[in-house]
C-alpha positions in Angstrom: 21.1 -166.2 -90.8 18.3 -167.3 -93.2 19.6 -170.7 -92.9 19.4 -170.7 -89.1 15.9 -169.1 -89.2 14.8 -171.9 -91.5 16.3 -174.6 -89.4 14.9 -173.1 -86.3 11.3 -173.0 -87.9 11.7 -176.7 -89.0 12.7 -177.6 -85.4 9.9 -175.9 -84.0 7.3 -177.6 -86.3 8.9 -181.0 -85.6 8.5 -180.3 -81.9 5.0 -179.2 -82.1 4.1 -182.4 -84.3 5.9 -184.4 -81.8 3.8 -182.8 -78.8 0.6 -183.3 -80.7 1.3 -186.9 -81.5 2.0 -187.6 -77.8 -1.4 -186.1 -76.8 -3.3 -188.2 -79.3 -6.4 -189.5 -77.2 -5.7 -193.2 -76.9 -8.0 -194.6 -74.5 -10.7 -197.1 -73.6 -14.4 -196.0 -73.3 -16.4 -197.5 -70.5 -20.3 -197.0 -71.0 -22.4 -197.6 -68.0 -25.5 -199.7 -68.8 -27.2 -200.3 -65.4 -26.6 -201.1 -61.6 -28.2 -203.5 -59.0 -27.5 -202.6 -55.4 -28.7 -205.4 -53.0 -28.3 -206.2 -49.2 -26.3 -207.3 -47.4 -23.6 -205.2 -49.4 -23.6 -206.4 -53.0 -23.1 -203.9 -55.8 -23.5 -205.1 -59.5 -22.6 -202.8 -62.5 -23.1 -203.7 -66.1 -20.8 -201.8 -68.6 -19.6 -202.0 -72.0 -15.9 -201.4 -73.2 -14.9 -200.0 -76.5 -11.4 -198.9 -77.8 -10.4 -195.5 -79.2 -11.8 -196.4 -82.6 -15.1 -197.4 -80.9 -14.5 -201.1 -81.6 -15.7 -203.5 -78.9 -13.1 -204.9 -76.6 -13.5 -208.6 -75.5 -11.8 -211.0 -73.4 -11.0 -208.8 -70.4 -10.5 -210.4 -67.0 -10.5 -209.3 -63.4 -6.7 -208.4 -63.8 -7.7 -205.7 -66.3 -9.8 -203.8 -63.8 -9.3 -201.8 -60.6 -12.2 -200.6 -58.3 -12.2 -197.4 -56.4 -14.6 -196.2 -53.7 -14.6 -192.5 -53.1 -11.3 -192.2 -54.9 -9.4 -194.9 -52.9 -8.4 -198.3 -54.4 -10.4 -201.3 -52.8 -8.2 -204.1 -52.3 -9.4 -207.6 -53.4 -8.6 -208.6 -49.8 -11.2 -206.2 -48.4 -13.9 -206.8 -50.9 -14.7 -210.0 -52.8 -15.3 -209.3 -56.5 -16.1 -211.0 -59.8 -15.9 -209.6 -63.3 -17.1 -211.7 -66.1 -17.8 -211.0 -69.9 -20.8 -213.5 -69.8 -23.1 -211.9 -67.3 -26.1 -214.1 -66.2 -27.9 -210.9 -65.4 -27.6 -209.7 -69.1 -29.3 -210.5 -72.3 -28.1 -209.4 -75.8 -31.0 -209.3 -78.2 -30.3 -209.4 -82.0 -32.9 -208.5 -84.7 -32.0 -209.4 -88.3 -34.2 -207.2 -90.5 -34.4 -208.5 -94.1 -35.5 -206.7 -97.4 -37.7 -209.2 -99.1 -39.0 -206.7 -101.7 -39.6 -207.9 -105.4 -35.9 -207.4 -106.6 -34.7 -209.9 -103.9 -37.3 -212.3 -104.3 -37.0 -212.5 -108.1 -33.4 -213.0 -108.4 -31.2 -213.0 -105.1 -33.2 -214.9 -102.6 -31.1 -218.2 -102.4 -27.9 -216.1 -101.9 -29.6 -214.0 -99.3 -30.8 -217.2 -97.4 -27.3 -218.6 -97.5 -25.9 -215.4 -96.1 -28.5 -215.1 -93.3 -27.7 -218.7 -92.3 -24.1 -218.0 -92.3 -24.7 -215.1 -90.1 -26.9 -217.1 -87.7 -24.1 -219.8 -87.5 -21.5 -217.2 -86.8 -23.2 -215.2 -83.9 -25.6 -217.7 -82.2 -24.2 -219.8 -79.4 -24.7 -223.5 -79.9 -27.0 -225.4 -77.3 -24.8 -226.8 -74.6 -22.1 -224.3 -75.0 -20.9 -222.1 -72.1 -22.6 -219.0 -73.5 -25.9 -220.6 -74.6 -28.9 -218.5 -73.8 -27.0 -215.3 -73.7 -27.9 -214.1 -77.1 -31.5 -214.2 -78.7 -32.2 -213.6 -82.1 -35.3 -212.5 -84.0 -35.8 -212.4 -87.8 -38.2 -210.0 -89.3 -38.7 -208.7 -92.8 -40.2 -205.9 -94.8 -41.6 -205.4 -98.3 -43.9 -202.6 -99.5 -46.5 -202.9 -96.7 -46.7 -200.4 -93.8 -45.8 -203.0 -91.0 -42.9 -205.3 -90.8 -43.5 -209.0 -90.6 -42.2 -211.6 -88.2 -40.4 -214.7 -89.5 -38.9 -215.7 -86.1 -39.6 -214.4 -82.7 -36.8 -214.0 -80.2 -35.3 -217.4 -79.6 -31.9 -219.2 -78.4 -32.4 -221.8 -81.1 -30.0 -221.7 -84.0 -31.7 -224.8 -85.3 -35.2 -223.1 -85.4 -33.8 -219.8 -87.0 -32.2 -221.7 -89.8 -35.2 -223.8 -90.5 -37.3 -220.5 -90.8 -34.9 -218.9 -93.1 -35.0 -222.0 -95.2 -38.7 -221.9 -95.4 -38.7 -218.4 -97.1 -39.9 -218.6 -100.8 -40.5 -216.1 -103.5 -44.4 -216.1 -102.6 -43.9 -214.8 -99.1 -44.7 -211.3 -100.2 -47.3 -210.0 -102.6 -46.0 -206.4 -102.4 -42.8 -205.6 -104.5 -42.3 -202.2 -103.1 -39.7 -201.3 -100.3 -40.6 -199.8 -97.0 -37.0 -199.4 -95.9 -37.6 -196.5 -93.6 -40.5 -198.3 -91.9 -38.4 -201.3 -91.4 -35.6 -199.5 -89.5 -38.1 -197.4 -87.4 -40.2 -200.4 -86.4 -37.0 -202.5 -85.8 -35.8 -200.0 -83.4 -39.2 -199.8 -81.6 -39.1 -203.6 -81.4 -35.7 -203.9 -79.9 -36.5 -201.1 -77.2 -39.8 -202.7 -76.2 -37.6 -206.0 -75.8 -35.2 -204.2 -73.5 -37.9 -202.5 -71.6 -39.7 -205.8 -70.9 -36.4 -207.4 -69.6 -36.0 -204.3 -67.3 -39.4 -205.0 -65.7 -38.2 -208.3 -64.9 -35.1 -207.0 -63.3 -32.9 -208.2 -66.2 -30.4 -205.9 -67.9 -30.2 -206.2 -71.6 -29.0 -204.4 -74.9 -29.8 -205.1 -78.5 -28.6 -204.6 -82.2 -30.6 -204.1 -85.2 -28.9 -205.6 -88.2 -30.6 -204.4 -91.6 -30.2 -205.9 -95.1 -31.5 -204.1 -98.2 -30.9 -204.1 -101.8 -32.4 -200.6 -102.6 -34.0 -197.4 -101.4 -37.2 -196.5 -99.8 -40.0 -196.7 -102.4 -43.1 -197.0 -100.3 -43.1 -193.8 -98.7 -44.8 -194.7 -95.5 -42.2 -192.7 -93.6 -39.9 -190.1 -94.4 -36.1 -190.0 -94.2 -36.4 -187.4 -91.3 -38.7 -189.8 -89.3 -36.1 -192.5 -89.7 -33.2 -190.3 -88.9 -35.0 -189.0 -85.8 -35.7 -192.6 -84.6 -32.0 -193.3 -85.0 -30.8 -190.3 -83.2 -33.2 -190.7 -80.4 -32.7 -194.4 -79.7 -31.4 -195.7 -76.4 -27.7 -196.1 -76.1 -28.5 -199.7 -75.5 -29.4 -200.2 -79.2 -26.6 -200.7 -81.9 -27.1 -200.4 -85.6 -25.5 -202.5 -88.3 -26.4 -202.5 -92.0 -25.6 -204.4 -95.2 -26.2 -203.1 -98.7 -26.3 -204.9 -102.1 -26.2 -203.3 -105.5 -26.1 -200.0 -107.2 -29.4 -198.6 -106.0 -27.9 -198.1 -102.5 -27.4 -194.6 -101.2 -24.3 -195.2 -99.2 -24.7 -192.3 -96.9 -28.2 -193.7 -95.9 -26.5 -197.2 -95.5 -24.0 -195.7 -93.1 -26.8 -193.8 -91.2 -28.7 -196.7 -90.2 -25.5 -198.7 -89.8 -23.8 -196.3 -87.4 -21.9 -199.1 -85.5 -20.9 -201.1 -88.7 -21.9 -201.2 -92.3 -20.9 -203.2 -95.3 -21.6 -202.8 -99.0 -21.6 -205.6 -101.6 -21.3 -204.4 -105.2 -22.8 -207.6 -106.4 -24.5 -210.7 -105.2 -21.2 -212.8 -105.1 -20.0 -210.5 -102.3 -23.0 -210.8 -100.1 -22.0 -213.6 -97.9 -18.6 -212.3 -97.0 -20.3 -209.0 -96.2 -22.7 -210.8 -93.9 -19.8 -212.6 -92.3 -17.9 -209.4 -91.6 -20.9 -207.8 -89.9 -21.4 -211.1 -88.0 -17.8 -210.6 -86.7 -18.7 -207.1 -85.5 -22.0 -208.2 -83.7 -20.3 -211.2 -82.0 -17.5 -209.1 -80.7 -20.0 -206.5 -79.3 -21.9 -209.1 -77.6 -18.8 -210.1 -75.8 -17.9 -206.6 -74.8 -20.4 -206.3 -72.1 -19.1 -206.9 -68.4 -20.6 -207.5 -65.2 -18.8 -206.2 -62.1 -20.0 -207.8 -58.9 -18.4 -207.0 -55.6 -19.0 -206.9 -51.9 -18.6 -203.4 -50.8 -16.7 -202.7 -47.4 -18.8 -199.6 -47.0 -21.7 -199.7 -44.3 -23.5 -196.5 -44.6 -23.9 -193.3 -46.7 -23.7 -192.5 -50.4 -20.4 -193.3 -52.3 -18.7 -192.8 -55.6 -17.7 -196.0 -57.4 -15.0 -195.8 -60.1 -14.2 -198.6 -62.4 -10.9 -198.4 -64.2 -10.0 -200.8 -67.1 -6.4 -201.1 -68.5 -5.3 -203.1 -71.5 -1.7 -202.8 -72.9 -1.1 -199.4 -70.9 -4.3 -197.9 -72.5 -7.1 -197.3 -69.9 -10.5 -195.8 -69.3 -12.9 -195.5 -66.6 -16.5 -194.9 -65.6 -18.0 -193.4 -62.3 -21.2 -194.1 -60.7 -22.7 -193.5 -57.2 -24.4 -195.9 -54.9 -26.0 -196.0 -51.4 -24.6 -198.2 -48.8 -27.4 -197.6 -46.3 -28.2 -200.6 -44.1 -25.2 -202.5 -45.6 -23.7 -205.2 -43.4 -21.4 -208.3 -43.5 -22.2 -211.6 -45.0 -22.0 -210.7 -48.6 -21.3 -213.6 -51.0 -21.0 -213.9 -54.8 -22.7 -216.6 -56.7 
């Protein structure tokens, strides 16, 4: 009897474990960014796709998506559609924020410059390529002063960015302290202002702040709570990545302002590989935004639009509403 009870208990545990495993949340996450509804019947949705680990999903095609209106699948024969991972109506803004406090300028500047150039080469499209002018980058830096400094304003030019990185010398700063918290707070503000400016021009955009530091905040212009609040309150359009160097780094802080990806280099020899790893994350994220454009068959009223994405039998969806008032025939897609 005891043997049978033990065997029964084991079987129950195995069955429970099996059921639990089958219920694991394997899914795609589709994040709504913005929508544009135009006459005669054009509907455009910008969204982002991540996997169950929150890693960006790139390279999806129209075959990966289904469109539903009011719960009913919209046939491609009823409505022309186009889904692309390089939307012309979307811009991705990168801000590379460099710690140029005394400890970097005195001993590690050349390696930081090499790592920054490697990063730029990895993420910035080359002029003349198919995805040129889809990603813009700015380079700013902080030392001990209250305000951050601009080395390069937002530009498409990889050549210009590299030239300006090469121009950095040890005399660029006269304040050896570290305003780390201020660099992050002002960096977030900078990208959010950039996204807002594009929105006023009718262009949908998002951004990423990539912060490098080799130490902790020493200047004290801002508190940790102020930095933490800025991170928590930022727009969902802004991603955060971080790279730390050396033993002074507080890894929990590094993770806080690198919530989308962070890397830690124990010594200077690891810095370039760590920059390249973050570059891979950022480049993949830039390619995980999609623009759905289609011609709705609806001609009046308010309707529910559902987009479903499926990759290797794993799926996810998002739902939005749109008004079809005054919709008519004649819709075309560029």
